C-alpha positions in Angstrom: 13.7 -12.9 21.8 16.8 -11.7 21.0 18.8 -10.4 17.9 22.4 -10.6 17.8 24.2 -8.0 15.6 27.7 -8.5 15.4 30.6 -5.7 14.7 34.3 -6.7 14.2 36.9 -4.1 14.7 38.6 -2.3 13.7 36.9 -2.4 10.3 34.8 -5.3 8.5 35.9 -4.2 5.4 39.4 -4.2 4.4 40.8 -1.1 2.2 40.0 -3.4 -0.5 39.4 -2.8 -3.8 36.2 -4.3 -4.7 34.4 -3.8 -7.7 31.1 -4.4 -8.0 29.2 -4.0 -11.1 25.6 -4.6 -11.5 22.9 -4.6 -14.2 19.7 -6.0 -15.3 19.3 -7.7 -18.3 16.5 -10.0 -20.1 17.1 -13.6 -19.6 18.2 -15.8 -22.7 14.7 -17.7 -22.7 11.6 -14.9 -22.6 9.6 -18.0 -21.9 10.9 -18.4 -18.5 9.8 -14.6 -17.9 13.0 -14.2 -15.6 15.1 -11.4 -15.2 19.1 -11.6 -14.9 21.3 -9.1 -12.1 24.9 -9.7 -13.6 27.3 -8.9 -10.4 31.2 -8.8 -10.9 33.7 -8.7 -7.9 37.3 -7.8 -8.6 40.4 -7.9 -6.8 42.7 -5.2 -8.4 45.9 -6.0 -6.4 48.6 -8.6 -6.6 47.9 -10.6 -3.9 44.7 -12.4 -2.6 42.4 -10.7 0.1 38.9 -10.9 1.3 36.2 -8.7 -0.5 32.7 -8.4 0.2 29.7 -8.3 -2.2 26.6 -6.3 -1.3 24.3 -5.3 -4.0 20.3 -4.3 -3.6 17.8 -6.2 -5.4 15.1 -3.8 -7.5 12.2 -2.5 -5.4 9.0 -4.8 -5.2 11.2 -8.1 -5.3 10.5 -10.5 -2.3 12.4 -13.7 -1.4 9.4 -15.7 -3.2 10.3 -14.2 -6.6 14.3 -15.0 -6.4 14.9 -17.9 -8.5 18.6 -18.3 -8.1 21.2 -16.8 -5.9 24.1 -18.3 -7.9 25.8 -19.0 -4.6 25.3 -15.7 -3.2 22.9 -15.3 0.3 20.1 -13.0 0.5 19.7 -10.5 3.0 16.9 -7.8 4.0 17.5 -4.5 4.9 15.1 -3.5 7.8 15.5 0.3 7.1 14.8 0.3 3.3 12.7 -2.7 3.2 14.6 -4.0 0.3 16.2 -7.6 -0.2 19.8 -7.5 -1.0 22.3 -10.0 -2.2 25.8 -10.5 -0.3 28.8 -12.5 0.0 32.4 -12.4 1.7 34.7 -14.5 -0.8 38.4 -14.8 -1.3 39.7 -13.7 -4.8 43.2 -14.5 -6.1 45.5 -11.7 -7.4 44.0 -9.7 -10.0 40.9 -12.3 -10.0 37.5 -11.4 -11.3 34.2 -13.2 -10.6 30.6 -13.2 -11.9 27.4 -13.9 -10.4 24.1 -14.4 -12.3 21.1 -13.8 -10.1 17.8 -14.5 -11.5 14.9 -13.1 -10.7 10.9 -13.8 -11.6 10.0 -10.8 -14.4 7.2 -9.1 -11.9 7.0 -5.9 -14.0 4.4 -7.3 -16.2 0.7 -7.6 -15.7 -0.4 -11.2 -16.7 -2.3 -11.4 -19.5 -4.6 -13.9 -18.3 -5.7 -11.0 -15.4 -6.3 -8.6 -18.1 -8.6 -10.7 -20.0 -10.4 -11.8 -16.6 -10.9 -7.9 -16.0 -12.5 -7.5 -19.6 -14.6 -10.5 -19.5 -15.6 -9.7 -15.8 -16.8 -5.9 -16.8 -18.9 -7.3 -19.8 -20.9 -9.9 -17.3 -21.5 -7.2 -15.1 -22.7 -4.5 -17.5 -25.0 -7.4 -18.9 -27.1 -7.6 -15.6 -28.2 -3.9 -15.9 -31.0 -2.3 -17.5 -32.3 1.2 -18.2 -30.4 4.2 -17.5 -27.5 2.1 -15.3 -27.0 0.0 -18.4 -26.5 3.3 -20.3 -24.2 4.6 -17.6 -22.3 1.5 -17.4 -22.1 0.8 -21.0 -19.7 4.0 -21.4 -17.9 3.1 -18.5 -17.1 -0.3 -20.2 -15.9 1.3 -23.2 -13.4 3.3 -21.3 -12.2 0.1 -19.2 -11.6 -1.6 -22.6 -10.0 1.3 -24.3 -7.4 1.3 -20.9 -6.7 -2.5 -21.1 -5.7 -2.0 -24.6 -3.3 0.4 -23.8 -2.0 -1.9 -21.2 -1.5 -4.5 -23.7 -0.1 -2.6 -26.3 2.5 -1.0 -23.8 3.8 -4.6 -22.4 3.7 -5.4 -26.1 6.1 -2.7 -27.2 8.0 -2.9 -24.0 8.4 -6.6 -23.8 11.6 -8.3 -22.5 14.3 -9.1 -25.2 17.2 -11.4 -24.5 20.3 -9.6 -23.8 18.9 -6.2 -23.4 18.5 -3.7 -20.5 15.2 -3.9 -18.8 14.6 -0.5 -17.5 12.1 0.5 -20.4 10.3 -2.8 -19.3 10.1 -1.3 -15.6 9.0 1.9 -16.7 6.4 0.7 -18.6 5.1 -1.3 -15.7 4.8 1.5 -13.2 2.6 3.6 -15.8 0.6 0.4 -16.3 0.0 0.1 -12.9 -1.6 3.5 -12.6 -3.8 2.5 -15.6 -4.8 -0.6 -13.9 -5.8 1.0 -10.8 -8.1 3.3 -12.7 -9.5 0.4 -14.2 -10.3 -1.3 -11.1 -11.8 1.7 -9.8 -14.4 1.8 -12.5 -15.1 -2.3 -12.3 -15.6 -1.2 -8.6 -18.3 1.7 -9.5 -20.3 -1.2 -11.7 -19.9 -4.3 -9.1 -21.5 -1.6 -6.8 -24.3 -0.7 -9.0 -25.1 -4.4 -9.8 -25.3 -4.6 -6.0 -27.5 -1.7 -5.7 -30.1 -3.0 -8.3 -30.7 -6.2 -6.0 -28.4 -8.6 -8.3 -25.7 -10.8 -7.2 -22.7 -9.8 -9.3 -21.2 -13.4 -9.2 -17.6 -14.2 -8.4 -15.4 -12.0 -6.1 -15.6 -8.5 -5.8 -12.4 -7.3 -7.7 -13.2 -3.7 -8.2 -11.8 -0.7 -6.1 -13.7 1.6 -4.0 -12.1 5.1 -3.4 -12.3 6.7 0.4 -12.2 3.3 2.0 -10.7 3.6 5.6 -7.0 3.0 6.2 -6.2 -0.3 8.1 -5.0 0.3 11.4 -1.6 -1.3 12.9 -2.2 -0.9 16.6 -4.6 -3.2 17.3 -3.4 -3.6 21.0 -2.3 -0.6 23.5 1.6 -0.4 24.0 1.4 -1.2 27.4 0.7 -4.9 26.4 3.3 -5.1 23.4 6.0 -8.0 23.8 9.6 -6.8 24.6 12.7 -7.8 22.6 16.3 -7.7 23.0 18.2 -6.3 20.1 22.0 -7.3 21.1 24.7 -5.4 19.8 28.0 -7.6 19.8 31.7 -5.7 19.1 34.4 -7.9 18.6 38.1 -7.6 18.8 39.2 -10.5 16.8 41.8 -8.9 14.7 44.1 -8.2 17.8 45.4 -10.4 20.2 47.6 -8.0 22.1 46.2 -4.6 21.4 42.7 -3.2 22.8 40.4 -1.8 20.3 38.6 1.9 20.9 36.1 3.6 19.2 32.4 4.6 18.4 29.2 2.0 18.0 26.2 3.0 16.6 23.0 0.8 15.6 20.2 2.3 13.3 17.0 0.8 14.4 14.2 -0.1 12.2 11.7 2.5 11.2 8.7 1.2 13.3 10.9 1.9 16.9 10.3 5.2 18.4 11.9 6.8 21.3 9.6 5.7 23.7 9.9 2.2 22.3 13.4 2.0 23.4 12.7 0.6 27.0 16.7 0.1 27.9 19.5 1.2 25.6 21.6 -1.3 27.5 24.5 1.3 28.5 23.9 2.9 25.1 22.2 6.5 24.2 19.4 6.5 22.1 19.0 9.2 19.4 17.2 10.4 16.1 18.7 10.8 13.0 17.5 14.0 11.5 17.6 12.7 7.9 15.9 9.6 8.2 13.5 10.5 11.0 14.6 7.0 12.7 15.9 6.2 15.7 19.5 4.7 16.7 21.5 3.7 19.6 25.0 4.8 20.0 28.2 5.6 22.5 31.0 7.6 21.5 33.8 5.5 23.0 33.9 2.1 23.6 37.0 0.0 24.9 37.4 -3.8 23.9 40.0 -5.7 25.1 42.3 -7.9 23.0 40.6 -10.9 21.2 37.3 -10.2 23.2 34.0 -9.1 23.0 31.4 -6.5 24.0 27.9 -6.8 24.1 24.9 -4.1 24.5 21.4 -5.6 25.0 18.9 -3.1 24.0 15.3 -3.7 25.2 12.6 -2.5 22.8 8.9 -3.1 22.4 8.2 -5.7 19.8 6.3 -3.3 16.8 6.5 -6.6 14.3 4.6 -9.5 15.8 1.7 -7.9 16.8 -0.8 -8.8 14.1 -2.8 -11.7 16.2 -5.1 -9.0 17.7 -5.7 -7.3 14.4 -6.8 -10.9 13.0 -9.7 -10.9 15.2 -10.8 -7.8 15.0 -11.0 -8.4 11.0 -12.7 -11.8 11.6 -15.2 -10.2 13.8 -15.6 -7.5 11.2 -15.9 -9.7 8.3 -18.2 -12.4 10.2 -20.4 -9.3 11.2 -20.7 -8.5 7.7 -21.7 -12.0 6.4 -24.4 -12.2 8.7 -25.9 -9.0 7.2 -25.7 -10.1 3.8 -26.9 -13.6 4.7 -30.0 -11.9 6.0 -30.5 -9.8 3.0 -30.0 -13.0 0.6 -29.5 -13.3 -2.9 -25.8 -12.4 -2.6 -24.4 -16.0 -2.6 -21.3 -14.9 -4.4 -20.2 -12.3 -2.0 -21.2 -14.4 0.9 -18.6 -17.0 -0.6 -16.2 -14.5 -0.7 -16.5 -13.2 3.1 -16.1 -17.2 3.8 -13.0 -17.2 1.8 -11.1 -14.2 3.5 -12.2 -15.5 7.0 -10.6 -18.7 6.0 -7.5 -16.8 5.2 -7.6 -15.0 8.2 -7.7 -18.4 10.4 -5.1 -19.6 8.4 -2.6 -16.4 9.3 -3.8 -17.2 13.2 -1.9 -20.7 12.5 1.0 -19.3 11.1 4.7 -20.0 13.0 7.0 -17.1 12.2 10.6 -16.6 13.4 10.9 -16.5 17.3 14.2 -14.7 17.5 14.6 -10.9 16.3 16.8 -10.8 13.1 16.0 -9.2 9.8 14.3 -12.2 8.8 11.9 -12.0 11.7 11.4 -7.9 10.6 10.8 -9.1 7.0 8.3 -11.7 7.9 5.8 -10.1 10.0 5.8 -7.0 7.9 4.8 -9.4 5.0 2.0 -11.0 7.3 0.9 -7.1 8.1 0.7 -6.4 4.4 -1.4 -9.7 3.6 -3.6 -8.8 6.8 -4.2 -5.3 5.0 -5.0 -6.7 1.5 -7.6 -8.9 3.5 -9.2 -6.0 5.7 -9.5 -3.8 2.8 -11.6 -6.4 1.0 -13.6 -6.7 3.8 -14.2 -2.9 3.9 -14.6 -3.2 0.1 -17.7 -5.6 0.4 -18.9 -3.8 3.4 -18.7 -0.2 1.2 -21.1 -2.0 -1.5 -23.9 -3.1 0.9 -24.0 0.4 2.9 -27.4 2.2 1.9 -26.6 4.9 -0.6 -27.9 8.5 0.5 -30.9 9.9 -1.0 -30.9 12.7 -3.2 -30.9 16.3 -1.2 -31.6 18.0 -4.4 -34.1 21.0 -4.2 -36.8 21.6 -6.9 -39.5 19.8 -9.1 -38.3 16.7 -10.6 -38.7 16.4 -14.3 -37.1 18.1 -17.1 -36.8 22.3 -16.8 -39.7 24.4 -18.6 -39.0 25.6 -21.9 -37.6 29.3 -22.8 -41.7 30.2 -23.9 -42.9 28.7 -20.8 -40.3 30.6 -18.5 -41.6 34.1 -20.2 -45.3 32.9 -19.6 -44.5 32.6 -15.7 -43.0 35.9 -15.9 -45.6 37.7 -17.4 -48.4 36.1 -15.3 -46.4 37.1 -12.2 -46.0 40.6 -13.5 -49.9 40.9 -14.4 -50.5 39.8 -10.8 -48.7 42.2 -9.3 -50.4 44.9 -11.7 -53.7 44.1 -10.3 -52.6 44.1 -6.8 -51.2 47.6 -7.1 -54.5 49.1 -8.8 -56.8 47.5 -6.3 -54.4 49.3 -3.8 -54.7 52.5 -5.4 -58.6 52.3 -5.5 -58.6 51.4 -2.0 -56.8 54.4 -1.2 -58.7 56.9 -3.2 -62.3 55.5 -2.1 -61.8 56.1 1.6 -63.5 58.5 3.7 -62.3 61.9 4.9 -62.4 60.2 8.5 -60.1 57.5 7.7 -57.3 59.8 6.1 -57.5 61.9 8.9 -56.7 59.1 11.4 -53.9 57.9 9.2 -52.4 61.5 9.5 -52.7 62.4 13.2 -52.9 58.8 14.5 -55.1 57.7 17.8 -54.1 58.7 21.1 -55.1 60.3 24.5 
């Protein structure tokens, strides 16, 4: 697998005067639940020239969230993990062009999801009785209050045509934190239902604190695939003069120094600010009209998910066997079977074969999906794990009253007084010989 990175020299970007202005605005129709990114590119000089547009999309936006690119191209920055739009175009004298990129509104928690959580909580609490019912009723009330807060926040910060959506995004980030606390509360209730021996019904949607973090190193580095990151420097700007200058290529965050198996004639270093590796050469000469390539051989740190799939699949199968043996938890069994189906679907996926930004993006996304599945398996396993018995020391039941406490103290003091009196009487009732023995002791 090979990735080609082409660098045109002496400089890719002309001393242009490219004006890029971007702003996030609510779409004209809020029914479409979309956001618009306006990008302007201008040529301020009196002759035509090529200009480059390159603007990052907001964090969390994926390729699937983009509705329209308006003629721009979509790219992925492997260093930041952020998608961006870009284009090289010819602009006439003083020409200004505007592009409108449309994105799905991913900064809203769907009302259907909030309604589902509310009903799920009600159904779970209804299954419990006694002390567990009292406890979870208080949790239910807190969950409903938090859901009300999210709904009112989203209503107050809803998209409005023509307005900036910064408040909408800020509210979403705050609501995500509230939602996490809600899901942890739902997880506690789900676990109590399972502990009571009842089937919670439906998928376990709640979260549990303290679950292990998914590991991404399911196979030893000695069996990793290797790939070639090809760096090509072109001197297409001059047909008569060679080009001389430095070359540098930043590598993705996953690549460490020991992952660079062969720098291909370049040197390897670490950027102290980013703590990321790069390859470079201080002086490279490219003949007129020609190109020079460097093949950097590295370990493939992205297409490594299949061993993990096998491990998680085996774990899910083992948990399913335990659940089936216990019986009475059909919904939990169905959840595990569904997760196993998702894992087998990942096994059959055919991703990109050549190293590129799209290659890195694809396998990062696949790894994130695998993380979610593994977390769900671990969540089911944690719900079935036997809870430790109480280690509280003391007599079970209610603590004694103040009157009972003082009565116990008086009894103890009376007992000590009687024992002291008996000791005193025994001392004075002894014979003279016994007292002599105590004074002189026995010996030869």
